[in-house]
Residue, then its C-alpha position, 0 to 999 in steps of 0.5 A: m419216674s416216667p411222666q403220667p399222661c394228662s387227662r383231657l380236662t387237664q389238657g384243656a385247662l393248659t390250652t386255655t391258660t396258654r391262649a390267655f398268655v398269648l392274648l395278654a402278650a399281644v395286647a401288651t405289644l399293641g399297647a407299646n406300639a400305640s404309645r410310640p409316635r407314628q411315622r408318616v410315610v408320604e409318597p413323593q408324588f403326593e408331596s409334589a401335588k401338595r406343594v403345587y396346591k399350596m402355591a396355587k392357593s397362595r397365588a389366588q390369595r395374592a390375586a384376591t388381595s391385589k384386586a381389592s386394593h388395585v384397579h387392573f387394566d389390559e388392552r381389552e379392558d381399556v377398550i371396554a372402559s372407554l366404551e362404557l364411559l362413552c355410554l354414560l356420556v352420550s345421554k348427557v350431551d343434550k343438557n350439557p353440550s360440553c360433554w361432546k368433548w369427552c364423547i370424542i375422547a372416549a370414542h377415540g380411546a375405544l377405537q384406538g384400543a380395538l385397533v391395537c388388539k387387532l394388530s398386536g399379534t402373539a408377540e404384542i408388537g404389531a401395533l408399535r411403530k415400525d422401527l420399534q417392531s424391528a428393535w423388539l424382534d432383535w431384542l427378543d432374539n438376543r435379550k441383550g441390554p434393556p428392552p426397547e420402547t413401546k410407543l404405538a404407531s399413529f392412529k391413522t397408521l393403525l387404521k391403515w394397517a387394520r385395513s391392509p391384507k398384508r397386516r393379517i395376524h393369521s390366515e383367518d384374519v380379514p382386513l377391516k372394511l370401511s367406506p371412504a366416508q367412514t374413514k374420513d369420519l374417523h380421521k376427523l375424530h382423530d383430529f378433534r381428539n388431538q385438538f382437545a388433548h393438546y388444547a392451545p389458547l383459541g376459540w373453537a366451534i364444532q358443528k354438532a350435526g356431524l358428531p353423532r355420526i362420527i362417534l357412532t362410527a367409532s363405537e360400532t367399529a370398535e365393537h366389530l373389532m372386539l367381537n368379530y375377530f376370533h384372536i381378540r374375542m378368545h381372550l374376553s370373558g362372557i362378562q366382558i362380551r356382554r359389557i361391550e354389547g351393552a355399551a355399544r347398544a346404548v350408544r346406538v340407541a342414543l345416537g342412532 
């Protein structure tokens, strides 16, 4: 018996039924796929960047914790701390003349630290004793054995080197200019500081008339070195620059 052709209505019903079955099958497939755990496909570059971010975040957290529990210094912060201490002390010398001792020590510390900043160079050995500079160069080349000591040259030697054209860090570095009178004052400051730092049993009187001039010379020289030599200033933050300017200004007002 030959098959009879379907009417248009019958064909439409079959088509609608077929579509319904296809739709139900698609929904079932989607549901099955949705129930499976998705596998993350992560690009290697994204994973690398994520690791770098986690490392940077961890370092920042450690640094924040360290700042909360430690006091941090470097050669520049040492100079600033000495200038700020000097700024506090100069206002007290009229009522408490013994504060001149601490003014001398603070001014000496600020200037010596500034000389170290000027002379150290990229290897950070330019302010060390001559024999130790050679020892450090040998050690940096070979890395054999323990590193040498890090003892500074004497204050008067540092002052001499800072004024010498042979001790320039780079072509734009210029020697420190001091008059003979200023150099004499700074040498005297060093002698006073040594007397206080290694005080022997004796009576000692210092003429107060010259102390403001000597300490002001040291403060202004330290400020000049820190702010007018690019290889030093480039390592200072804006806050540190303002701290130096403010402390040196206060010393000028008090002693000038």
